[in-house]
CHARMM internal coordinates of N, CA and C (Angstrom, degrees):
IC EDIT
DIST 1 N 1 CA 1.4508
DIST 1 CA 1 C 1.5335
ANGL 1 N 1 CA 1 C 108.54
DIST 1 C 2 N 1.3193
ANGL 1 CA 1 C 2 N 116.65
DIHE 1 N 1 CA 1 C 2 N 131.61
DIST 2 N 2 CA 1.4544
ANGL 1 C 2 N 2 CA 121.46
DIHE 1 CA 1 C 2 N 2 CA 177.62
DIST 2 CA 2 C 1.5199
ANGL 2 N 2 CA 2 C 109.99
DIHE 1 C 2 N 2 CA 2 C -86.76
DIST 2 C 3 N 1.3257
ANGL 2 CA 2 C 3 N 115.91
DIHE 2 N 2 CA 2 C 3 N 124.14
DIST 3 N 3 CA 1.4468
ANGL 2 C 3 N 3 CA 120.53
DIHE 2 CA 2 C 3 N 3 CA 176.19
DIST 3 CA 3 C 1.5207
ANGL 3 N 3 CA 3 C 109.02
DIHE 2 C 3 N 3 CA 3 C -86.21
DIST 3 C 4 N 1.3175
ANGL 3 CA 3 C 4 N 115.87
DIHE 3 N 3 CA 3 C 4 N 146.84
DIST 4 N 4 CA 1.4523
ANGL 3 C 4 N 4 CA 121.01
DIHE 3 CA 3 C 4 N 4 CA 174.95
DIST 4 CA 4 C 1.5144
ANGL 4 N 4 CA 4 C 107.91
DIHE 3 C 4 N 4 CA 4 C -67.51
DIST 4 C 5 N 1.3222
ANGL 4 CA 4 C 5 N 117.17
DIHE 4 N 4 CA 4 C 5 N 139.20
DIST 5 N 5 CA 1.4595
ANGL 4 C 5 N 5 CA 122.14
DIHE 4 CA 4 C 5 N 5 CA 177.75
DIST 5 CA 5 C 1.5247
ANGL 5 N 5 CA 5 C 108.44
DIHE 4 C 5 N 5 CA 5 C -111.23
DIST 5 C 6 N 1.3116
ANGL 5 CA 5 C 6 N 116.35
DIHE 5 N 5 CA 5 C 6 N 139.69
DIST 6 N 6 CA 1.4550
ANGL 5 C 6 N 6 CA 122.47
DIHE 5 CA 5 C 6 N 6 CA -177.48
DIST 6 CA 6 C 1.5226
ANGL 6 N 6 CA 6 C 110.79
DIHE 5 C 6 N 6 CA 6 C -122.62
DIST 6 C 7 N 1.3250
ANGL 6 CA 6 C 7 N 116.35
DIHE 6 N 6 CA 6 C 7 N 143.43
DIST 7 N 7 CA 1.4588
ANGL 6 C 7 N 7 CA 120.40
DIHE 6 CA 6 C 7 N 7 CA 171.53
DIST 7 CA 7 C 1.5228
ANGL 7 N 7 CA 7 C 108.33
DIHE 6 C 7 N 7 CA 7 C -82.70
DIST 7 C 8 N 1.3106
ANGL 7 CA 7 C 8 N 116.32
DIHE 7 N 7 CA 7 C 8 N 165.64
DIST 8 N 8 CA 1.4581
ANGL 7 C 8 N 8 CA 120.14
DIHE 7 CA 7 C 8 N 8 CA 177.17
DIST 8 CA 8 C 1.5254
ANGL 8 N 8 CA 8 C 110.53
DIHE 7 C 8 N 8 CA 8 C -59.49
DIST 8 C 9 N 1.3135
ANGL 8 CA 8 C 9 N 116.43
DIHE 8 N 8 CA 8 C 9 N -40.32
DIST 9 N 9 CA 1.4692
ANGL 8 C 9 N 9 CA 120.36
DIHE 8 CA 8 C 9 N 9 CA 179.95
DIST 9 CA 9 C 1.5262
ANGL 9 N 9 CA 9 C 111.17
DIHE 8 C 9 N 9 CA 9 C -62.77
DIST 9 C 10 N 1.3255
ANGL 9 CA 9 C 10 N 116.92
DIHE 9 N 9 CA 9 C 10 N -43.08
DIST 10 N 10 CA 1.4675
ANGL 9 C 10 N 10 CA 120.20
DIHE 9 CA 9 C 10 N 10 CA 178.57
DIST 10 CA 10 C 1.5268
ANGL 10 N 10 CA 10 C 111.23
DIHE 9 C 10 N 10 CA 10 C -63.09
DIST 10 C 11 N 1.3182
ANGL 10 CA 10 C 11 N 116.43
DIHE 10 N 10 CA 10 C 11 N -43.76
DIST 11 N 11 CA 1.4620
ANGL 10 C 11 N 11 CA 120.01
DIHE 10 CA 10 C 11 N 11 CA -179.94
DIST 11 CA 11 C 1.5238
ANGL 11 N 11 CA 11 C 111.27
DIHE 10 C 11 N 11 CA 11 C -63.74
DIST 11 C 12 N 1.3185
ANGL 11 CA 11 C 12 N 115.79
DIHE 11 N 11 CA 11 C 12 N -42.09
DIST 12 N 12 CA 1.4642
ANGL 11 C 12 N 12 CA 120.06
DIHE 11 CA 11 C 12 N 12 CA 179.37
DIST 12 CA 12 C 1.5280
ANGL 12 N 12 CA 12 C 110.11
DIHE 11 C 12 N 12 CA 12 C -63.06
DIST 12 C 13 N 1.3233
ANGL 12 CA 12 C 13 N 117.01
DIHE 12 N 12 CA 12 C 13 N -44.81
DIST 13 N 13 CA 1.4672
ANGL 12 C 13 N 13 CA 121.37
DIHE 12 CA 12 C 13 N 13 CA -179.90
DIST 13 CA 13 C 1.5277
ANGL 13 N 13 CA 13 C 111.30
DIHE 12 C 13 N 13 CA 13 C -64.73
DIST 13 C 14 N 1.3298
ANGL 13 CA 13 C 14 N 116.72
DIHE 13 N 13 CA 13 C 14 N -40.83
DIST 14 N 14 CA 1.4777
ANGL 13 C 14 N 14 CA 120.29
DIHE 13 CA 13 C 14 N 14 CA 178.40
DIST 14 CA 14 C 1.5132
ANGL 14 N 14 CA 14 C 112.35
DIHE 13 C 14 N 14 CA 14 C -61.03
DIST 14 C 15 N 1.3232
ANGL 14 CA 14 C 15 N 115.67
DIHE 14 N 14 CA 14 C 15 N -26.32
DIST 15 N 15 CA 1.4615
ANGL 14 C 15 N 15 CA 120.90
DIHE 14 CA 14 C 15 N 15 CA -179.28
DIST 15 CA 15 C 1.5284
ANGL 15 N 15 CA 15 C 112.71
DIHE 14 C 15 N 15 CA 15 C -99.84
DIST 15 C 16 N 1.3302
ANGL 15 CA 15 C 16 N 115.92
DIHE 15 N 15 CA 15 C 16 N 9.88
DIST 16 N 16 CA 1.4691
ANGL 15 C 16 N 16 CA 122.02
DIHE 15 CA 15 C 16 N 16 CA 177.55
DIST 16 CA 16 C 1.5270
ANGL 16 N 16 CA 16 C 112.94
DIHE 15 C 16 N 16 CA 16 C 51.99
DIST 16 C 17 N 1.3160
ANGL 16 CA 16 C 17 N 115.20
DIHE 16 N 16 CA 16 C 17 N 45.52
DIST 17 N 17 CA 1.4613
ANGL 16 C 17 N 17 CA 120.66
DIHE 16 CA 16 C 17 N 17 CA 179.27
DIST 17 CA 17 C 1.5204
ANGL 17 N 17 CA 17 C 109.95
DIHE 16 C 17 N 17 CA 17 C -114.51
DIST 17 C 18 N 1.3187
ANGL 17 CA 17 C 18 N 116.30
DIHE 17 N 17 CA 17 C 18 N 147.20
DIST 18 N 18 CA 1.4586
ANGL 17 C 18 N 18 CA 120.90
DIHE 17 CA 17 C 18 N 18 CA 171.27
DIST 18 CA 18 C 1.5272
ANGL 18 N 18 CA 18 C 108.08
DIHE 17 C 18 N 18 CA 18 C -83.13
DIST 18 C 19 N 1.3190
ANGL 18 CA 18 C 19 N 116.02
DIHE 18 N 18 CA 18 C 19 N 167.79
DIST 19 N 19 CA 1.4602
ANGL 18 C 19 N 19 CA 118.91
DIHE 18 CA 18 C 19 N 19 CA 174.65
DIST 19 CA 19 C 1.5259
ANGL 19 N 19 CA 19 C 109.94
DIHE 18 C 19 N 19 CA 19 C -61.25
DIST 19 C 20 N 1.3121
ANGL 19 CA 19 C 20 N 116.66
DIHE 19 N 19 CA 19 C 20 N -39.52
DIST 20 N 20 CA 1.4609
ANGL 19 C 20 N 20 CA 120.57
DIHE 19 CA 19 C 20 N 20 CA -179.55
DIST 20 CA 20 C 1.5309
ANGL 20 N 20 CA 20 C 111.42
DIHE 19 C 20 N 20 CA 20 C -62.66
DIST 20 C 21 N 1.3294
ANGL 20 CA 20 C 21 N 117.13
DIHE 20 N 20 CA 20 C 21 N -44.86
DIST 21 N 21 CA 1.4674
ANGL 20 C 21 N 21 CA 120.76
DIHE 20 CA 20 C 21 N 21 CA 179.23
DIST 21 CA 21 C 1.5237
ANGL 21 N 21 CA 21 C 111.16
DIHE 20 C 21 N 21 CA 21 C -64.11
DIST 21 C 22 N 1.3277
ANGL 21 CA 21 C 22 N 115.74
DIHE 21 N 21 CA 21 C 22 N -42.74
DIST 22 N 22 CA 1.4644
ANGL 21 C 22 N 22 CA 120.58
DIHE 21 CA 21 C 22 N 22 CA -179.69
DIST 22 CA 22 C 1.5202
ANGL 22 N 22 CA 22 C 110.54
DIHE 21 C 22 N 22 CA 22 C -63.58
DIST 22 C 23 N 1.3250
ANGL 22 CA 22 C 23 N 115.91
DIHE 22 N 22 CA 22 C 23 N -46.02
DIST 23 N 23 CA 1.4645
ANGL 22 C 23 N 23 CA 120.53
DIHE 22 CA 22 C 23 N 23 CA 179.23
DIST 23 CA 23 C 1.5238
ANGL 23 N 23 CA 23 C 110.85
DIHE 22 C 23 N 23 CA 23 C -58.68
DIST 23 C 24 N 1.3289
ANGL 23 CA 23 C 24 N 116.48
DIHE 23 N 23 CA 23 C 24 N -43.85
DIST 24 N 24 CA 1.4588
ANGL 23 C 24 N 24 CA 120.35
DIHE 23 CA 23 C 24 N 24 CA -179.75
DIST 24 CA 24 C 1.5271
ANGL 24 N 24 CA 24 C 110.86
DIHE 23 C 24 N 24 CA 24 C -61.62
DIST 24 C 25 N 1.3250
ANGL 24 CA 24 C 25 N 117.05
DIHE 24 N 24 CA 24 C 25 N -43.83
DIST 25 N 25 CA 1.4672
ANGL 24 C 25 N 25 CA 121.10
DIHE 24 CA 24 C 25 N 25 CA -179.66
DIST 25 CA 25 C 1.5305
ANGL 25 N 25 CA 25 C 111.47
DIHE 24 C 25 N 25 CA 25 C -64.34
DIST 25 C 26 N 1.3310
ANGL 25 CA 25 C 26 N 116.38
DIHE 25 N 25 CA 25 C 26 N -30.04
DIST 26 N 26 CA 1.4642
ANGL 25 C 26 N 26 CA 120.89
DIHE 25 CA 25 C 26 N 26 CA -179.47
DIST 26 CA 26 C 1.5260
ANGL 26 N 26 CA 26 C 112.71
DIHE 25 C 26 N 26 CA 26 C -91.04
DIST 26 C 27 N 1.3244
ANGL 26 CA 26 C 27 N 117.01
DIHE 26 N 26 CA 26 C 27 N -7.04
DIST 27 N 27 CA 1.4580
ANGL 26 C 27 N 27 CA 120.42
DIHE 26 CA 26 C 27 N 27 CA 178.65
DIST 27 CA 27 C 1.5109
ANGL 27 N 27 CA 27 C 114.07
DIHE 26 C 27 N 27 CA 27 C 75.15
DIST 27 C 28 N 1.3397
ANGL 27 CA 27 C 28 N 116.14
DIHE 27 N 27 CA 27 C 28 N 31.77
DIST 28 N 28 CA 1.4671
ANGL 27 C 28 N 28 CA 121.14
DIHE 27 CA 27 C 28 N 28 CA 177.36
DIST 28 CA 28 C 1.5277
ANGL 28 N 28 CA 28 C 108.40
DIHE 27 C 28 N 28 CA 28 C -128.33
DIST 28 C 29 N 1.3074
ANGL 28 CA 28 C 29 N 116.54
DIHE 28 N 28 CA 28 C 29 N 168.52
DIST 29 N 29 CA 1.4612
ANGL 28 C 29 N 29 CA 120.07
DIHE 28 CA 28 C 29 N 29 CA 177.53
DIST 29 CA 29 C 1.5278
ANGL 29 N 29 CA 29 C 109.94
DIHE 28 C 29 N 29 CA 29 C -76.59
DIST 29 C 30 N 1.3286
ANGL 29 CA 29 C 30 N 115.85
DIHE 29 N 29 CA 29 C 30 N 159.15
DIST 30 N 30 CA 1.4590
ANGL 29 C 30 N 30 CA 119.83
DIHE 29 CA 29 C 30 N 30 CA 176.39
DIST 30 CA 30 C 1.5277
ANGL 30 N 30 CA 30 C 109.92
DIHE 29 C 30 N 30 CA 30 C -62.46
DIST 30 C 31 N 1.3144
ANGL 30 CA 30 C 31 N 117.26
DIHE 30 N 30 CA 30 C 31 N -35.86
DIST 31 N 31 CA 1.4633
ANGL 30 C 31 N 31 CA 121.52
DIHE 30 CA 30 C 31 N 31 CA 178.28
DIST 31 CA 31 C 1.5298
ANGL 31 N 31 CA 31 C 110.82
DIHE 30 C 31 N 31 CA 31 C -60.77
DIST 31 C 32 N 1.3148
ANGL 31 CA 31 C 32 N 116.12
DIHE 31 N 31 CA 31 C 32 N -43.40
DIST 32 N 32 CA 1.4687
ANGL 31 C 32 N 32 CA 120.53
DIHE 31 CA 31 C 32 N 32 CA 178.44
DIST 32 CA 32 C 1.5186
ANGL 32 N 32 CA 32 C 110.63
DIHE 31 C 32 N 32 CA 32 C -64.03
DIST 32 C 33 N 1.3284
ANGL 32 CA 32 C 33 N 116.72
DIHE 32 N 32 CA 32 C 33 N -47.80
DIST 33 N 33 CA 1.4691
ANGL 32 C 33 N 33 CA 119.35
DIHE 32 CA 32 C 33 N 33 CA -179.45
DIST 33 CA 33 C 1.5266
ANGL 33 N 33 CA 33 C 110.86
DIHE 32 C 33 N 33 CA 33 C -62.08
DIST 33 C 34 N 1.3113
ANGL 33 CA 33 C 34 N 117.08
DIHE 33 N 33 CA 33 C 34 N -42.45
DIST 34 N 34 CA 1.4653
ANGL 33 C 34 N 34 CA 121.21
DIHE 33 CA 33 C 34 N 34 CA 178.12
DIST 34 CA 34 C 1.5341
ANGL 34 N 34 CA 34 C 110.65
DIHE 33 C 34 N 34 CA 34 C -58.36
DIST 34 C 35 N 1.3091
ANGL 34 CA 34 C 35 N 116.23
DIHE 34 N 34 CA 34 C 35 N -41.15
DIST 35 N 35 CA 1.4721
ANGL 34 C 35 N 35 CA 120.61
DIHE 34 CA 34 C 35 N 35 CA 178.85
DIST 35 CA 35 C 1.5255
ANGL 35 N 35 CA 35 C 111.07
DIHE 34 C 35 N 35 CA 35 C -64.23
DIST 35 C 36 N 1.3270
ANGL 35 CA 35 C 36 N 117.59
DIHE 35 N 35 CA 35 C 36 N -35.38
DIST 36 N 36 CA 1.4695
ANGL 35 C 36 N 36 CA 120.64
DIHE 35 CA 35 C 36 N 36 CA 176.32
DIST 36 CA 36 C 1.5206
ANGL 36 N 36 CA 36 C 110.00
DIHE 35 C 36 N 36 CA 36 C -64.18
DIST 36 C 37 N 1.3269
ANGL 36 CA 36 C 37 N 116.45
DIHE 36 N 36 CA 36 C 37 N -47.78
DIST 37 N 37 CA 1.4677
ANGL 36 C 37 N 37 CA 120.46
DIHE 36 CA 36 C 37 N 37 CA -178.14
DIST 37 CA 37 C 1.5204
ANGL 37 N 37 CA 37 C 111.62
DIHE 36 C 37 N 37 CA 37 C -61.13
DIST 37 C 38 N 1.3176
ANGL 37 CA 37 C 38 N 116.05
DIHE 37 N 37 CA 37 C 38 N -37.07
DIST 38 N 38 CA 1.4639
ANGL 37 C 38 N 38 CA 120.69
DIHE 37 CA 37 C 38 N 38 CA -176.90
DIST 38 CA 38 C 1.5223
ANGL 38 N 38 CA 38 C 112.91
DIHE 37 C 38 N 38 CA 38 C -90.95
DIST 38 C 39 N 1.3249
ANGL 38 CA 38 C 39 N 117.01
DIHE 38 N 38 CA 38 C 39 N 4.51
DIST 39 N 39 CA 1.4611
ANGL 38 C 39 N 39 CA 123.08
DIHE 38 CA 38 C 39 N 39 CA 179.88
DIST 39 CA 39 C 1.5288
ANGL 39 N 39 CA 39 C 112.53
DIHE 38 C 39 N 39 CA 39 C 59.68
DIST 39 C 40 N 1.3272
ANGL 39 CA 39 C 40 N 115.02
DIHE 39 N 39 CA 39 C 40 N 34.37
DIST 40 N 40 CA 1.4607
ANGL 39 C 40 N 40 CA 120.75
DIHE 39 CA 39 C 40 N 40 CA 175.09
DIST 40 CA 40 C 1.5240
ANGL 40 N 40 CA 40 C 109.01
DIHE 39 C 40 N 40 CA 40 C -84.50
DIST 40 C 41 N 1.3285
ANGL 40 CA 40 C 41 N 115.42
DIHE 40 N 40 CA 40 C 41 N -32.90
DIST 41 N 41 CA 1.4647
ANGL 40 C 41 N 41 CA 120.99
DIHE 40 CA 40 C 41 N 41 CA 174.06
DIST 41 CA 41 C 1.5206
ANGL 41 N 41 CA 41 C 108.34
DIHE 40 C 41 N 41 CA 41 C -141.01
DIST 41 C 42 N 1.3112
ANGL 41 CA 41 C 42 N 115.40
DIHE 41 N 41 CA 41 C 42 N 162.12
DIST 42 N 42 CA 1.4603
ANGL 41 C 42 N 42 CA 121.28
DIHE 41 CA 41 C 42 N 42 CA -177.45
DIST 42 CA 42 C 1.5175
ANGL 42 N 42 CA 42 C 111.53
DIHE 41 C 42 N 42 CA 42 C -92.10
DIST 42 C 43 N 1.3207
ANGL 42 CA 42 C 43 N 114.83
DIHE 42 N 42 CA 42 C 43 N 149.46
DIST 43 N 43 CA 1.4584
ANGL 42 C 43 N 43 CA 120.48
DIHE 42 CA 42 C 43 N 43 CA 173.88
DIST 43 CA 43 C 1.5236
ANGL 43 N 43 CA 43 C 107.46
DIHE 42 C 43 N 43 CA 43 C -67.20
DIST 43 C 44 N 1.3011
ANGL 43 CA 43 C 44 N 116.92
DIHE 43 N 43 CA 43 C 44 N 125.88
DIST 44 N 44 CA 1.4567
ANGL 43 C 44 N 44 CA 120.95
DIHE 43 CA 43 C 44 N 44 CA 179.76
DIST 44 CA 44 C 1.5198
ANGL 44 N 44 CA 44 C 111.20
DIHE 43 C 44 N 44 CA 44 C -65.22
DIST 44 C 45 N 1.2950
ANGL 44 CA 44 C 45 N 115.75
DIHE 44 N 44 CA 44 C 45 N 148.13
DIST 45 N 45 CA 1.4583
ANGL 44 C 45 N 45 CA 121.39
DIHE 44 CA 44 C 45 N 45 CA -178.15
DIST 45 CA 45 C 1.5232
ANGL 45 N 45 CA 45 C 111.55
DIHE 44 C 45 N 45 CA 45 C -55.83
DIST 45 C 46 N 1.3121
ANGL 45 CA 45 C 46 N 117.09
DIHE 45 N 45 CA 45 C 46 N -30.75
DIST 46 N 46 CA 1.4647
ANGL 45 C 46 N 46 CA 120.42
DIHE 45 CA 45 C 46 N 46 CA -179.82
DIST 46 CA 46 C 1.5263
ANGL 46 N 46 CA 46 C 112.45
DIHE 45 C 46 N 46 CA 46 C -71.98
DIST 46 C 47 N 1.3272
ANGL 46 CA 46 C 47 N 117.93
DIHE 46 N 46 CA 46 C 47 N -14.30
DIST 47 N 47 CA 1.4694
ANGL 46 C 47 N 47 CA 121.62
DIHE 46 CA 46 C 47 N 47 CA -178.31
DIST 47 CA 47 C 1.5260
ANGL 47 N 47 CA 47 C 113.67
DIHE 46 C 47 N 47 CA 47 C -109.59
DIST 47 C 48 N 1.3111
ANGL 47 CA 47 C 48 N 118.67
DIHE 47 N 47 CA 47 C 48 N -9.70
DIST 48 N 48 CA 1.4574
ANGL 47 C 48 N 48 CA 121.75
DIHE 47 CA 47 C 48 N 48 CA -176.27
DIST 48 CA 48 C 1.5312
ANGL 48 N 48 CA 48 C 111.73
DIHE 47 C 48 N 48 CA 48 C -58.23
DIST 48 C 49 N 1.3211
ANGL 48 CA 48 C 49 N 117.13
DIHE 48 N 48 CA 48 C 49 N -49.49
DIST 49 N 49 CA 1.4635
ANGL 48 C 49 N 49 CA 120.14
DIHE 48 CA 48 C 49 N 49 CA -179.81
DIST 49 CA 49 C 1.5255
ANGL 49 N 49 CA 49 C 111.09
DIHE 48 C 49 N 49 CA 49 C -67.70
DIST 49 C 50 N 1.3284
ANGL 49 CA 49 C 50 N 117.27
DIHE 49 N 49 CA 49 C 50 N -34.46
DIST 50 N 50 CA 1.4665
ANGL 49 C 50 N 50 CA 120.83
DIHE 49 CA 49 C 50 N 50 CA 178.06
DIST 50 CA 50 C 1.5273
ANGL 50 N 50 CA 50 C 110.85
DIHE 49 C 50 N 50 CA 50 C -62.17
DIST 50 C 51 N 1.3248
ANGL 50 CA 50 C 51 N 116.90
DIHE 50 N 50 CA 50 C 51 N -37.76
DIST 51 N 51 CA 1.4694
ANGL 50 C 51 N 51 CA 121.22
DIHE 50 CA 50 C 51 N 51 CA 177.10
DIST 51 CA 51 C 1.5292
ANGL 51 N 51 CA 51 C 109.67
DIHE 50 C 51 N 51 CA 51 C -63.19
DIST 51 C 52 N 1.3183
ANGL 51 CA 51 C 52 N 116.82
DIHE 51 N 51 CA 51 C 52 N -48.70
DIST 52 N 52 CA 1.4669
ANGL 51 C 52 N 52 CA 120.96
DIHE 51 CA 51 C 52 N 52 CA 179.37
DIST 52 CA 52 C 1.5282
ANGL 52 N 52 CA 52 C 111.02
DIHE 51 C 52 N 52 CA 52 C -60.72
DIST 52 C 53 N 1.3083
ANGL 52 CA 52 C 53 N 116.74
DIHE 52 N 52 CA 52 C 53 N -42.71
DIST 53 N 53 CA 1.4627
ANGL 52 C 53 N 53 CA 120.86
DIHE 52 CA 52 C 53 N 53 CA 179.80
DIST 53 CA 53 C 1.5251
ANGL 53 N 53 CA 53 C 111.18
DIHE 52 C 53 N 53 CA 53 C -64.73
DIST 53 C 54 N 1.3190
ANGL 53 CA 53 C 54 N 116.67
DIHE 53 N 53 CA 53 C 54 N -44.59
DIST 54 N 54 CA 1.4657
ANGL 53 C 54 N 54 CA 120.63
DIHE 53 CA 53 C 54 N 54 CA -179.34
DIST 54 CA 54 C 1.5231
ANGL 54 N 54 CA 54 C 111.14
DIHE 53 C 54 N 54 CA 54 C -57.79
DIST 54 C 55 N 1.3312
ANGL 54 CA 54 C 55 N 116.35
DIHE 54 N 54 CA 54 C 55 N -45.13
DIST 55 N 55 CA 1.4613
ANGL 54 C 55 N 55 CA 120.85
DIHE 54 CA 54 C 55 N 55 CA -175.75
DIST 55 CA 55 C 1.5264
ANGL 55 N 55 CA 55 C 112.99
DIHE 54 C 55 N 55 CA 55 C -91.70
DIST 55 C 56 N 1.3337
ANGL 55 CA 55 C 56 N 115.85
DIHE 55 N 55 CA 55 C 56 N 0.71
DIST 56 N 56 CA 1.4741
ANGL 55 C 56 N 56 CA 121.96
DIHE 55 CA 55 C 56 N 56 CA 177.24
DIST 56 CA 56 C 1.5336
ANGL 56 N 56 CA 56 C 112.29
DIHE 55 C 56 N 56 CA 56 C 55.93
DIST 56 C 57 N 1.3304
ANGL 56 CA 56 C 57 N 114.88
DIHE 56 N 56 CA 56 C 57 N 49.26
DIST 57 N 57 CA 1.4648
ANGL 56 C 57 N 57 CA 122.17
DIHE 56 CA 56 C 57 N 57 CA 176.50
DIST 57 CA 57 C 1.5241
ANGL 57 N 57 CA 57 C 108.78
DIHE 56 C 57 N 57 CA 57 C -131.23
DIST 57 C 58 N 1.3178
ANGL 57 CA 57 C 58 N 115.68
DIHE 57 N 57 CA 57 C 58 N 164.69
DIST 58 N 58 CA 1.4627
ANGL 57 C 58 N 58 CA 121.31
DIHE 57 CA 57 C 58 N 58 CA 174.52
DIST 58 CA 58 C 1.5223
ANGL 58 N 58 CA 58 C 108.70
DIHE 57 C 58 N 58 CA 58 C -79.93
DIST 58 C 59 N 1.3094
ANGL 58 CA 58 C 59 N 116.44
DIHE 58 N 58 CA 58 C 59 N 153.59
DIST 59 N 59 CA 1.4609
ANGL 58 C 59 N 59 CA 120.20
DIHE 58 CA 58 C 59 N 59 CA 178.13
DIST 59 CA 59 C 1.5282
ANGL 59 N 59 CA 59 C 111.41
DIHE 58 C 59 N 59 CA 59 C -56.00
DIST 59 C 60 N 1.3282
ANGL 59 CA 59 C 60 N 116.36
DIHE 59 N 59 CA 59 C 60 N -36.87
DIST 60 N 60 CA 1.4575
ANGL 59 C 60 N 60 CA 120.63
DIHE 59 CA 59 C 60 N 60 CA -179.12
DIST 60 CA 60 C 1.5153
ANGL 60 N 60 CA 60 C 114.47
DIHE 59 C 60 N 60 CA 60 C -68.49
DIST 60 C 61 N 1.3214
ANGL 60 CA 60 C 61 N 117.09
DIHE 60 N 60 CA 60 C 61 N -9.85
DIST 61 N 61 CA 1.4583
ANGL 60 C 61 N 61 CA 120.80
DIHE 60 CA 60 C 61 N 61 CA 179.78
DIST 61 CA 61 C 1.5260
ANGL 61 N 61 CA 61 C 112.68
DIHE 60 C 61 N 61 CA 61 C -93.78
DIST 61 C 62 N 1.3262
ANGL 61 CA 61 C 62 N 117.00
DIHE 61 N 61 CA 61 C 62 N 1.29
DIST 62 N 62 CA 1.4665
ANGL 61 C 62 N 62 CA 120.59
DIHE 61 CA 61 C 62 N 62 CA -175.69
DIST 62 CA 62 C 1.5254
ANGL 62 N 62 CA 62 C 110.66
DIHE 61 C 62 N 62 CA 62 C -111.94
DIST 62 C 63 N 1.3407
ANGL 62 CA 62 C 63 N 115.25
DIHE 62 N 62 CA 62 C 63 N 129.92
DIST 63 N 63 CA 1.4564
ANGL 62 C 63 N 63 CA 121.53
DIHE 62 CA 62 C 63 N 63 CA 165.40
DIST 63 CA 63 C 1.5145
ANGL 63 N 63 CA 63 C 104.42
DIHE 62 C 63 N 63 CA 63 C -94.41
DIST 63 C 64 N 1.3012
ANGL 63 CA 63 C 64 N 118.03
DIHE 63 N 63 CA 63 C 64 N 122.38
DIST 64 N 64 CA 1.4537
ANGL 63 C 64 N 64 CA 120.26
DIHE 63 CA 63 C 64 N 64 CA -178.62
DIST 64 CA 64 C 1.5262
ANGL 64 N 64 CA 64 C 112.54
DIHE 63 C 64 N 64 CA 64 C -88.14
DIST 64 C 65 N 1.3178
ANGL 64 CA 64 C 65 N 117.32
DIHE 64 N 64 CA 64 C 65 N 9.03
DIST 65 N 65 CA 1.4641
ANGL 64 C 65 N 65 CA 121.07
DIHE 64 CA 64 C 65 N 65 CA 174.53
DIST 65 CA 65 C 1.5187
ANGL 65 N 65 CA 65 C 109.05
DIHE 64 C 65 N 65 CA 65 C -131.92
DIST 65 C 66 N 1.3349
ANGL 65 CA 65 C 66 N 117.97
DIHE 65 N 65 CA 65 C 66 N 143.72
DIST 66 N 66 CA 1.4530
ANGL 65 C 66 N 66 CA 120.87
DIHE 65 CA 65 C 66 N 66 CA -177.00
DIST 66 CA 66 C 1.5236
ANGL 66 N 66 CA 66 C 114.06
DIHE 65 C 66 N 66 CA 66 C -74.88
DIST 66 C 67 N 1.3083
ANGL 66 CA 66 C 67 N 118.63
DIHE 66 N 66 CA 66 C 67 N -9.60
DIST 67 N 67 CA 1.4599
ANGL 66 C 67 N 67 CA 120.83
DIHE 66 CA 66 C 67 N 67 CA -176.58
DIST 67 CA 67 C 1.5240
ANGL 67 N 67 CA 67 C 112.94
DIHE 66 C 67 N 67 CA 67 C -62.86
DIST 67 C 68 N 1.3281
ANGL 67 CA 67 C 68 N 118.35
DIHE 67 N 67 CA 67 C 68 N -14.75
DIST 68 N 68 CA 1.4485
ANGL 67 C 68 N 68 CA 121.82
DIHE 67 CA 67 C 68 N 68 CA -178.58
DIST 68 CA 68 C 1.5149
ANGL 68 N 68 CA 68 C 113.32
DIHE 67 C 68 N 68 CA 68 C -90.64
DIST 68 C 69 N 1.3431
ANGL 68 CA 68 C 69 N 117.91
DIHE 68 N 68 CA 68 C 69 N 1.24
DIST 69 N 69 CA 1.4515
ANGL 68 C 69 N 69 CA 120.35
DIHE 68 CA 68 C 69 N 69 CA 179.83
DIST 69 CA 69 C 1.5235
ANGL 69 N 69 CA 69 C 109.00
DIHE 68 C 69 N 69 CA 69 C -64.21
DIST 69 C 70 N 1.3201
ANGL 69 CA 69 C 70 N 115.15
DIHE 69 N 69 CA 69 C 70 N 143.43
DIST 70 N 70 CA 1.4587
ANGL 69 C 70 N 70 CA 119.37
DIHE 69 CA 69 C 70 N 70 CA 175.41
DIST 70 CA 70 C 1.4992
ANGL 70 N 70 CA 70 C 109.24
DIHE 69 C 70 N 70 CA 70 C -72.15
DIST 70 C 71 N 1.3182
ANGL 70 CA 70 C 71 N 116.64
DIHE 70 N 70 CA 70 C 71 N 122.56
DIST 71 N 71 CA 1.4578
ANGL 70 C 71 N 71 CA 121.32
DIHE 70 CA 70 C 71 N 71 CA -178.85
DIST 71 CA 71 C 1.5321
ANGL 71 N 71 CA 71 C 110.73
DIHE 70 C 71 N 71 CA 71 C -84.66
DIST 71 C 72 N 1.3207
ANGL 71 CA 71 C 72 N 116.37
DIHE 71 N 71 CA 71 C 72 N -31.44
DIST 72 N 72 CA 1.4612
ANGL 71 C 72 N 72 CA 119.89
DIHE 71 CA 71 C 72 N 72 CA 178.60
DIST 72 CA 72 C 1.5140
ANGL 72 N 72 CA 72 C 108.82
DIHE 71 C 72 N 72 CA 72 C -156.35
DIST 72 C 73 N 1.3065
ANGL 72 CA 72 C 73 N 115.64
DIHE 72 N 72 CA 72 C 73 N 154.36
DIST 73 N 73 CA 1.4572
ANGL 72 C 73 N 73 CA 120.48
DIHE 72 CA 72 C 73 N 73 CA 178.92
DIST 73 CA 73 C 1.5063
ANGL 73 N 73 CA 73 C 109.02
DIHE 72 C 73 N 73 CA 73 C -132.12
END
COOR INIT
IC SEED 1 N 1 CA 1 C
IC BUILD
């Protein structure tokens, strides 16, 4: 069975959170979180599970880079 995969931006939007709110909940700066969403830097291993927990998804359901977003359907 193929699980749906979500980008950080999609997960944040589904939870009606701003980047600032999400960053605060994860204990990082908004600049850091923004860099994760834009694939400028990688989510640190110490925060990967925190991201999954915050958005209540399995690790396998998250694309940690925005390049996997559907551009058109």
